[in-house]
C-alpha positions as CSV (number, residue, x, y, z in Angstrom):
1,M,92.7,92.3,108.6
2,T,89.6,93.1,110.1
3,G,86.7,94.2,107.5
4,S,86.7,94.2,104.0
5,A,90.2,93.7,102.5
6,A,91.7,96.4,101.0
7,V,92.4,96.3,97.0
8,R,95.8,96.1,96.1
9,P,97.0,98.1,92.9
10,S,96.7,96.7,89.8
11,R,100.3,95.0,88.5
12,H,99.8,96.2,85.1
13,H,98.8,99.8,86.1
14,L,101.5,100.4,89.2
15,L,104.3,97.5,89.2
16,D,105.2,96.4,85.9
17,R,105.0,98.8,83.9
18,L,107.2,101.5,85.5
19,P,111.2,101.4,86.0
20,G,112.5,100.9,89.6
21,I,114.9,103.2,91.5
22,G,116.8,102.0,94.4
23,L,116.9,103.2,98.0
24,S,119.7,105.0,97.5
25,D,119.2,107.1,94.6
26,V,115.3,108.2,95.9
27,R,117.6,109.6,98.8
28,E,120.0,111.2,96.7
29,V,117.7,113.3,93.8
30,A,114.4,113.1,96.6
31,D,115.0,112.6,100.1
32,L,112.8,116.0,100.8
33,Q,113.4,116.2,104.8
34,H,112.1,119.9,104.4
35,R,108.7,119.5,102.1
36,Y,105.3,120.3,101.4
37,D,103.0,117.6,101.6
38,S,99.7,117.1,100.5
39,K,97.5,114.4,100.5
40,F,94.6,113.2,98.5
41,L,91.8,109.9,98.8
42,V,91.7,108.1,96.0
43,R,89.4,105.2,95.0
44,S,90.9,101.9,93.8
45,D,88.9,102.6,90.0
46,Q,91.0,106.0,89.9
47,L,94.3,105.1,90.3
48,A,95.1,104.7,86.7
49,T,94.0,108.2,85.8
50,V,96.0,109.1,88.6
51,L,99.3,108.0,87.4
52,D,98.7,108.8,84.0
53,A,98.1,112.7,85.1
54,L,101.5,112.4,87.6
55,S,103.4,111.9,83.9
56,A,105.7,109.8,82.0
57,D,108.8,110.2,84.4
58,L,107.6,108.0,87.5
59,A,110.2,105.4,88.7
60,V,108.6,103.7,91.8
61,L,111.1,102.3,94.7
62,D,112.1,98.7,94.5
63,I,113.8,96.9,97.3
64,E,115.4,94.1,95.9
65,G,112.2,93.1,93.9
66,E,110.1,94.3,96.1
67,R,107.8,97.3,95.4
68,L,105.4,97.1,98.4
69,T,106.3,98.1,101.9
70,R,104.9,97.3,104.6
71,Y,104.8,99.8,107.7
72,E,103.7,99.9,110.9
73,S,103.7,103.3,113.2
74,V,103.1,103.9,116.4
75,Y,102.1,107.8,117.5
76,F,103.0,109.1,120.8
77,D,100.8,112.1,122.4
78,T,100.0,112.6,125.9
79,P,97.0,111.6,128.2
80,D,94.5,114.4,127.3
81,L,96.1,114.2,123.3
82,R,97.6,117.5,123.5
83,T,99.2,116.8,119.8
84,Y,96.1,115.7,118.5
85,H,94.0,118.8,119.6
86,D,96.6,121.4,118.6
87,H,96.2,119.9,114.7
88,L,92.8,120.3,115.6
89,K,93.3,123.9,116.3
90,R,95.6,124.1,113.4
91,R,98.3,126.0,115.7
92,R,101.1,127.1,114.1
93,R,103.8,125.0,117.0
94,R,101.9,121.7,116.4
95,F,104.5,118.1,115.8
96,K,103.6,114.8,115.4
97,I,106.1,112.1,117.3
98,R,106.0,108.2,116.2
99,T,108.1,105.4,115.5
100,R,107.6,103.7,112.0
101,R,109.0,99.9,111.3
102,Y,108.9,98.8,108.2
103,H,108.7,95.2,107.8
104,N,111.3,94.3,105.0
105,T,114.1,95.8,107.2
106,P,115.1,95.0,110.9
107,G,114.6,97.8,113.7
108,A,112.5,100.6,113.4
109,M,113.0,104.7,113.3
110,L,112.2,107.5,115.5
111,E,110.9,110.3,113.8
112,V,109.3,114.1,114.7
113,K,107.3,116.0,112.2
114,C,107.3,120.0,112.9
115,K,105.6,122.8,110.8
116,G,107.8,125.4,109.8
117,R,106.7,128.9,109.6
118,R,105.6,128.5,105.7
119,G,103.7,125.6,106.4
120,Q,106.7,123.2,105.4
121,T,107.1,119.7,107.2
122,I,110.1,119.6,108.5
123,K,111.1,116.2,109.6
124,H,113.6,114.6,112.0
125,R,114.5,111.2,111.8
126,W,116.9,109.0,113.9
127,V,117.4,105.1,114.1
128,H,115.0,103.9,117.5
129,G,117.6,102.6,119.5
130,D,114.8,101.3,122.3
131,S,113.5,98.4,122.9
132,S,110.1,98.6,121.3
133,P,108.5,100.9,118.7
134,D,106.1,101.4,121.5
135,H,108.4,102.6,124.0
136,L,110.5,106.3,124.4
137,G,113.6,105.5,126.4
138,P,115.5,108.1,128.3
139,H,117.7,108.9,124.8
140,S,114.5,108.9,122.1
141,L,113.2,111.5,124.8
142,A,116.3,113.4,124.6
143,L,116.5,114.0,121.0
144,I,112.6,114.7,121.2
145,Q,113.6,117.6,123.4
146,E,116.2,118.9,121.4
147,V,114.1,119.3,117.9
148,L,111.3,120.7,120.2
149,F,113.3,123.3,121.6
150,Q,115.5,123.8,118.9
151,Q,112.0,124.2,116.5
152,Y,109.9,126.1,118.5
153,G,112.0,127.1,122.1
154,M,109.6,124.7,123.7
155,S,109.8,121.7,126.2
156,R,109.2,118.5,125.3
157,P,105.8,117.2,127.1
158,S,106.3,114.8,130.0
159,D,104.0,112.3,130.0
160,L,103.9,111.2,126.4
161,R,102.7,107.6,125.6
162,A,101.6,105.5,122.6
163,S,98.0,106.5,121.3
164,A,97.7,104.9,118.1
165,T,99.2,102.4,115.9
166,T,98.6,102.6,111.9
167,T,99.6,99.7,109.5
168,F,99.5,99.9,105.5
169,E,101.3,98.9,103.0
170,R,103.3,101.8,100.4
171,V,104.6,102.2,96.8
172,T,106.6,105.1,96.6
173,L,106.7,106.7,93.2
174,V,109.7,109.5,92.4
175,R,109.9,112.0,89.4
176,P,114.1,112.1,89.4
177,N,114.1,115.0,87.6
178,A,111.6,116.6,89.4
179,G,113.0,115.9,93.1
180,T,109.5,115.1,93.8
181,R,108.4,111.9,95.7
182,V,104.5,110.5,95.6
183,T,103.4,107.7,97.8
184,I,100.3,105.9,97.8
185,D,98.9,103.8,101.2
186,I,97.0,101.2,100.9
187,G,95.0,99.0,103.0
188,L,95.0,101.6,106.3
189,E,94.4,100.2,109.3
190,A,94.5,102.3,112.9
191,R,94.2,100.6,116.3
192,T,93.7,102.4,119.7
193,L,92.3,102.1,122.8
194,H,88.9,102.0,121.7
195,G,89.0,99.6,119.0
196,R,90.5,98.8,115.8
197,V,89.4,99.9,112.2
198,T,89.7,99.5,108.5
199,L,90.3,102.9,106.9
200,G,91.5,101.6,103.5
201,A,89.2,99.1,102.1
202,K,88.7,100.8,99.3
203,H,90.4,103.9,99.0
204,F,94.5,104.6,98.4
205,V,95.8,108.1,100.8
206,V,97.9,109.7,97.8
207,E,100.6,112.0,99.3
208,T,102.3,114.3,97.2
209,K,106.1,115.7,98.6
210,E,107.6,118.4,96.9
211,R,110.0,121.2,97.4
212,T,107.7,124.0,96.8
213,R,103.8,124.3,97.7
214,G,102.0,123.6,94.8
215,G,104.4,122.0,93.1
216,G,103.8,119.8,89.6
217,A,102.3,116.6,91.2
218,E,99.8,118.5,93.2
219,R,98.9,120.7,90.3
220,A,98.5,117.5,88.1
221,L,96.1,115.9,90.4
222,N,93.8,118.9,90.6
223,R,93.9,119.2,86.6
224,I,91.8,115.8,87.0
225,G,89.8,116.9,89.6
226,R,91.3,115.7,92.8
227,Q,91.8,118.3,95.7
228,P,93.3,117.9,99.0
229,G,92.1,117.2,101.9
230,K,92.2,117.0,105.7
231,I,93.6,113.8,105.7
232,S,96.0,112.6,108.8
233,K,96.3,109.4,109.5
234,Y,97.0,109.5,113.5
235,C,94.0,112.1,113.2
236,L,92.0,109.7,111.4
237,S,92.6,107.0,113.6
238,L,91.6,108.6,116.6
239,A,89.0,110.6,115.1
240,A,87.0,107.0,113.9
241,L,87.7,105.3,117.4
242,D,87.6,107.9,120.4
243,P,84.1,109.0,120.5
244,N,85.2,111.6,123.2
245,V,87.0,113.4,120.8
246,R,86.0,116.0,118.2
247,A,86.6,114.9,114.7
248,N,85.2,117.5,112.8
249,P,88.2,118.5,110.2
250,W,88.3,115.0,109.6
251,R,84.5,113.7,108.8
252,P,84.2,114.4,105.2
253,A,87.6,111.7,105.0
254,L,85.6,109.3,107.9
255,K,82.6,109.2,105.8
256,E,84.3,108.5,102.8
257,L,86.6,105.8,104.1
258,L,83.9,104.5,106.6
259,S,80.8,104.2,103.7
260,A,83.3,101.5,102.2
261,G,84.6,99.7,105.3
262,D,82.6,97.1,107.2
263,P,80.5,99.0,109.6
264,K,81.4,96.1,112.4
265,D,84.6,97.5,112.5
266,H,83.9,101.1,114.0
267,P,81.7,102.7,116.7
268,A,78.9,104.5,115.4
269,R,79.6,108.4,115.2
């Protein structure tokens, strides 16, 4: 890892005190492929307060004794960064395409995330059948085409290519009675053709995933003074590393994240 070492969560606060829950149980009670998302930046010294606020009925995803899972995501975009600019302009018919690899399981998943009419996140995912996570073969492209036509009546961009890769470790918390997930992403790193940057040296990215807008987990974070921010791992990656893109919506988050990192990791903006 380049730059400052990422702060890992305290085992006392994050891991040891919480009961475990298996992956099949998480899928049963909080699969949430249609959901409302809110993302928050949380300093490492604020995490215990956040966990206390979320409630006492939290469980933590436990896969064969492991409660931290390493993720690698490859995002696909057009050469002119169409999906990035669609998010920048907050177009209703916007989407993200990525593959995601979990380092404790073989293979990867292909995911297409769309926005519903009421602001829901609608996620479609399949086993990625291609040989490499940074490649989209004919079958993958056909699945993407099917989703975009079904969701928006539009054709798939013809010139998709890998544009950014992010890596991080994740802890997944579940409130089984509420059907809510809260993820905590640790040690976020990004790389593009323009370089590499550490964005999670002193902060965690906390995301609530709930069935209703402004659900209980988001309200709990609001009560302790945490407000959702403009946080997209893909968009932050490009905004931090590509000097040619507009980055206005993500500047507040970038300023906070980069102020905690190593200035040698990223270009001046």
